[in-house]
C-alpha positions as CSV (number, residue, x, y, z in Angstrom):
1,X,61.4,-51.6,-53.8
2,X,58.1,-49.8,-54.4
3,X,57.3,-46.1,-54.6
4,X,54.5,-45.3,-52.2
5,X,54.2,-41.5,-52.1
6,X,55.1,-38.5,-54.2
7,X,55.1,-35.2,-52.2
8,X,55.4,-31.7,-53.6
9,X,56.7,-28.8,-51.5
10,X,55.1,-25.6,-52.8
11,X,56.2,-22.1,-51.8
12,X,58.4,-19.2,-52.8
13,X,61.9,-17.8,-52.5
14,X,62.3,-14.1,-51.7
15,X,65.6,-12.4,-52.3
16,X,66.8,-10.3,-49.3
17,X,69.9,-9.0,-51.1
18,X,71.2,-8.7,-54.6
19,X,71.7,-12.2,-56.0
20,X,73.7,-13.5,-58.9
21,X,73.5,-17.0,-60.4
22,X,75.8,-17.0,-63.3
23,X,74.5,-16.8,-66.9
24,X,76.2,-17.2,-70.3
25,X,78.9,-14.7,-71.0
26,X,79.9,-16.0,-74.4
27,X,79.5,-12.6,-76.1
28,X,82.1,-10.0,-75.0
29,X,80.9,-6.5,-75.4
30,X,83.2,-3.4,-75.0
31,X,81.8,-1.5,-72.0
32,X,79.2,-4.2,-71.3
33,X,78.6,-6.3,-68.2
34,X,81.4,-8.7,-67.4
35,X,79.3,-11.2,-65.4
36,X,75.6,-11.6,-66.1
37,X,72.9,-13.5,-64.2
38,X,71.0,-16.4,-65.8
39,X,67.8,-15.6,-67.6
40,X,65.0,-17.5,-69.3
41,X,65.9,-17.6,-73.0
42,X,62.3,-17.1,-74.0
43,X,61.0,-14.4,-71.5
44,X,64.3,-12.8,-70.8
45,X,63.5,-12.8,-67.1
46,X,65.8,-14.2,-64.4
47,X,65.1,-17.5,-62.7
48,X,66.8,-19.8,-60.2
49,X,67.9,-23.1,-61.7
50,X,66.8,-26.2,-59.8
51,X,70.4,-27.5,-60.0
52,X,71.7,-24.4,-58.2
53,X,69.2,-24.8,-55.3
54,X,69.7,-28.5,-55.1
55,X,73.5,-28.2,-55.1
56,X,73.5,-25.6,-52.4
57,X,71.1,-27.7,-50.2
58,X,73.3,-30.8,-50.7
59,X,76.6,-29.1,-49.9
60,X,75.1,-27.3,-46.9
61,X,73.8,-30.6,-45.5
62,X,77.2,-32.3,-46.1
63,X,79.0,-29.5,-44.2
64,X,76.5,-29.8,-41.3
65,X,76.9,-33.6,-41.0
66,X,80.6,-33.7,-41.8
67,X,80.1,-35.7,-44.9
68,X,82.9,-34.4,-47.0
69,X,85.1,-37.2,-48.2
70,X,88.8,-37.3,-48.9
71,X,88.3,-34.9,-51.8
72,X,86.3,-31.8,-50.4
73,X,85.3,-31.0,-54.0
74,X,83.4,-34.2,-54.4
75,X,79.9,-34.7,-53.0
76,X,79.3,-37.5,-50.5
77,X,79.1,-41.0,-51.9
78,X,79.3,-43.1,-48.8
79,X,76.0,-44.8,-49.6
80,X,75.4,-45.7,-46.0
81,X,71.8,-46.4,-45.1
82,X,71.8,-43.8,-42.3
83,X,73.3,-41.0,-44.4
84,X,70.6,-38.4,-45.1
85,X,72.6,-36.9,-47.9
86,X,73.0,-40.1,-49.9
87,X,69.5,-41.2,-49.3
88,X,67.8,-38.0,-50.4
89,X,70.3,-36.7,-53.0
90,X,71.8,-40.0,-54.1
91,X,75.4,-41.3,-53.5
92,X,77.8,-39.5,-55.8
93,X,79.4,-41.7,-58.4
94,X,78.3,-44.8,-56.5
95,X,76.5,-47.3,-58.8
96,X,76.4,-50.3,-56.5
97,X,74.2,-49.4,-53.5
98,X,71.0,-50.3,-51.7
99,X,69.5,-46.8,-51.4
100,X,67.4,-46.7,-54.6
101,X,67.0,-43.6,-56.8
102,X,67.4,-40.0,-55.5
103,X,64.4,-38.9,-53.5
104,X,64.5,-35.2,-54.2
105,X,63.4,-33.4,-57.5
106,X,64.1,-29.7,-57.5
107,X,62.3,-27.7,-60.2
108,X,63.5,-24.5,-61.8
109,X,62.2,-21.5,-59.9
110,X,60.5,-19.0,-62.3
111,X,60.0,-15.4,-61.4
112,X,56.8,-14.4,-59.6
113,X,57.5,-10.8,-58.6
114,X,60.1,-8.1,-59.3
115,X,63.0,-9.4,-61.3
116,X,64.7,-6.1,-61.9
117,X,68.5,-6.3,-62.3
118,X,71.2,-4.0,-61.0
119,X,74.8,-3.5,-61.9
120,X,77.5,-3.6,-59.3
121,X,81.1,-2.7,-59.9
122,X,83.7,-4.8,-58.1
123,X,87.5,-4.4,-57.9
124,X,90.5,-5.9,-56.3
125,X,92.3,-3.8,-53.7
126,X,96.1,-3.6,-54.0
127,X,96.9,-3.4,-50.3
128,X,100.3,-1.9,-50.4
129,X,99.3,1.0,-52.6
130,X,95.7,1.1,-51.3
131,X,94.3,1.3,-54.8
132,X,91.6,-0.5,-56.7
133,X,92.6,-2.7,-59.6
134,X,90.9,-4.9,-62.3
135,X,87.3,-3.4,-62.0
136,X,84.5,-5.5,-63.3
137,X,80.7,-5.1,-63.6
138,X,78.4,-7.7,-62.1
139,X,74.7,-8.1,-62.8
140,X,72.5,-9.1,-59.9
141,X,68.8,-9.6,-59.4
142,X,67.5,-6.9,-57.1
143,X,66.3,-7.6,-53.5
144,X,62.6,-8.1,-53.1
145,X,62.2,-10.4,-56.1
146,X,60.2,-13.6,-55.6
147,X,60.6,-16.9,-57.3
148,X,58.3,-20.0,-57.2
149,X,59.5,-22.9,-55.2
150,X,58.6,-26.5,-56.1
151,X,60.4,-29.5,-54.8
152,X,59.3,-33.1,-55.4
153,X,60.0,-35.8,-52.8
154,X,59.8,-39.5,-53.8
155,X,59.0,-41.9,-50.9
156,X,59.7,-45.7,-51.2
157,X,58.9,-48.6,-49.0
158,X,62.6,-49.0,-48.1
159,X,62.4,-45.6,-46.4
160,X,60.1,-46.9,-43.6
161,X,63.0,-47.4,-41.1
162,X,65.0,-44.2,-42.0
163,X,65.1,-41.8,-39.1
164,X,66.2,-38.1,-38.8
165,X,66.5,-35.7,-35.9
166,X,66.4,-32.0,-36.6
167,X,64.9,-28.8,-35.2
168,X,63.0,-29.7,-32.0
169,X,65.3,-32.8,-31.2
170,X,62.4,-35.1,-32.0
171,X,63.2,-38.1,-34.1
172,X,61.2,-38.6,-37.2
173,X,60.8,-41.8,-39.2
174,X,59.9,-42.8,-42.8
175,X,58.5,-40.1,-45.1
176,X,58.5,-37.6,-42.2
177,X,62.2,-38.1,-41.8
178,X,62.7,-37.4,-45.5
179,X,60.6,-34.2,-45.1
180,X,62.8,-33.0,-42.3
181,X,65.9,-33.5,-44.4
182,X,64.4,-31.2,-47.0
183,X,63.4,-28.6,-44.4
184,X,66.8,-28.7,-42.9
185,X,68.5,-28.2,-46.3
186,X,66.3,-25.2,-47.0
187,X,67.0,-23.7,-43.6
188,X,70.7,-24.1,-44.2
189,X,70.4,-22.4,-47.6
190,X,68.8,-19.4,-45.7
191,X,71.9,-19.4,-43.5
192,X,74.6,-19.5,-46.3
193,X,72.7,-17.9,-49.2
194,X,72.6,-19.0,-52.9
195,X,74.5,-18.1,-56.0
196,X,78.0,-16.5,-56.2
197,X,79.5,-13.9,-53.9
198,X,77.6,-15.0,-50.7
199,X,80.6,-14.1,-48.6
200,X,80.3,-10.5,-49.9
201,X,76.7,-10.2,-49.0
202,X,75.1,-11.6,-52.2
203,X,72.4,-14.2,-52.3
204,X,70.6,-13.8,-48.9
205,X,67.2,-15.4,-49.3
206,X,64.1,-16.2,-47.3
207,X,62.4,-19.5,-48.3
208,X,58.8,-20.2,-47.4
209,X,57.1,-23.6,-47.8
210,X,53.4,-22.7,-48.0
211,X,52.1,-26.3,-48.3
212,X,53.0,-29.9,-48.9
213,X,50.6,-31.8,-51.3
214,X,50.5,-35.4,-52.2
215,X,50.3,-36.0,-55.9
216,X,47.2,-37.9,-57.0
217,X,46.5,-39.9,-60.2
218,X,44.6,-38.0,-62.8
219,X,40.9,-38.9,-62.8
220,X,37.5,-37.4,-63.7
221,X,37.6,-34.3,-65.9
222,X,41.4,-34.3,-66.0
223,X,41.5,-37.6,-68.0
224,X,40.5,-37.9,-71.6
225,X,37.3,-40.1,-72.1
226,X,39.1,-42.4,-74.5
227,X,42.0,-43.0,-72.2
228,X,42.7,-46.7,-71.4
């Protein structure tokens, strides 16, 4: 097995509704926010962890392809050569397989624009009495904020015969098939949202891939003169 390409998907993620990806709530403050959103510990600005985007892409693709196993809480680990989820994301807990390493590398998405946070109060409705109970305050990143998108895609020679059919019913092969799996996963994230509370209107996003670039080896001015 030999790696033949490394592609980078470059773009941005725009929030269309308030979005909450959980942060650390280790410190309890009286009258403070109950559930905060995750922030960069250095800048204090919110960001979208690569693990959150990758996990949502994977679970959405598993639902689309019916790849949930006997335990719906466990990711797909079938390791079949024709399974797009296992090929791109890796077979879960499966060490003996012929798929090679995970193809996708999802980077943390730092803030580009906006980043203001808002506080939203939620409560549980007691249906018989028609009263609100157990109120809590949730921190969300405000709509309109933009985050940088970068996804790496490793392509190996064993991917030459892999095929995938997606949007226009055309069958793609090789690295183009892997590209279509990534596109499909991002489209599904737009459908279902990201972060917590998506069934209540949180986490609606618009994802734009502006370009795909092939990583090149460092040469010329980018390489120190005394490099071997």
